[in-house]
C-alpha positions in Angstrom: 90.6 -76.1 -36.9 90.9 -73.8 -33.9 93.0 -74.6 -30.8 90.0 -75.6 -28.7 88.7 -78.1 -31.3 92.2 -79.6 -31.6 92.3 -79.9 -27.8 88.8 -81.6 -27.7 89.8 -84.0 -30.5 93.1 -84.9 -28.6 91.1 -85.8 -25.4 88.6 -87.8 -27.3 91.3 -89.7 -29.1 93.1 -90.3 -25.8 89.8 -91.7 -24.3 89.2 -94.0 -27.2 92.8 -95.4 -27.1 92.8 -95.8 -23.3 91.9 -99.5 -23.3 94.8 -100.3 -25.6 97.2 -98.3 -23.4 96.0 -100.0 -20.3 96.5 -103.4 -22.0 92.8 -104.1 -21.3 93.8 -104.6 -17.6 90.8 -105.4 -15.4 89.9 -103.6 -12.2 92.2 -104.5 -9.4 89.4 -104.6 -6.9 86.4 -106.3 -8.7 87.9 -107.7 -11.9 85.6 -105.7 -14.2 86.7 -104.8 -17.7 84.9 -101.5 -17.5 88.0 -99.5 -16.7 88.4 -95.9 -18.0 91.3 -93.4 -17.7 91.0 -90.5 -15.3 91.5 -87.3 -17.3 92.8 -84.1 -15.7 92.6 -80.6 -17.0 90.2 -77.9 -18.0 86.8 -79.1 -19.0 85.9 -78.8 -22.7 82.9 -79.8 -24.7 84.7 -82.8 -26.1 85.9 -84.0 -22.7 82.3 -83.7 -21.3 81.0 -85.7 -24.3 83.6 -88.4 -23.6 82.6 -88.4 -19.9 78.9 -88.6 -20.8 79.7 -91.6 -23.1 81.5 -93.4 -20.3 84.9 -93.2 -22.0 86.7 -91.2 -19.3 86.5 -90.3 -15.6 87.0 -86.7 -14.6 89.8 -86.1 -12.2 89.8 -82.3 -11.8 91.9 -79.5 -13.1 95.2 -80.4 -11.4 97.0 -83.7 -11.4 99.7 -84.7 -8.9 102.2 -87.6 -9.0 99.8 -89.6 -6.7 96.7 -88.9 -8.7 94.8 -92.0 -9.9 95.1 -92.9 -13.6 92.3 -95.4 -13.8 88.8 -95.7 -12.5 86.5 -98.8 -12.5 83.0 -97.9 -13.7 81.5 -100.8 -11.8 83.0 -100.4 -8.3 84.3 -96.8 -8.6 87.7 -97.7 -7.3 90.7 -95.8 -8.6 94.4 -96.6 -9.0 97.7 -95.7 -10.6 99.8 -97.9 -12.9 102.5 -98.3 -10.2 100.1 -98.9 -7.3 100.1 -102.4 -5.8 96.3 -102.3 -5.4 93.2 -100.1 -5.6 93.3 -96.8 -3.9 90.5 -94.4 -3.0 87.0 -95.2 -2.0 83.7 -96.1 -3.5 
């Protein structure tokens, strides 16, 4: 397996495991259970497939300490684990 394939598989595994990592926490704004992790980094074919399947939200190449970690697929709100409420806009 080449390095790119291993990277793709790592991102796909992270996307599939995300609901377990979040504890199945609902959206802080609308209560929806359709919450996905925001993934940062260079786009790969595996990451694009996970995005197309609705398993992740794309956050861009660079992540900062205040970058959102979760996005609601219903209301499009984003938040971090340590935030008191939703951040960002629809």
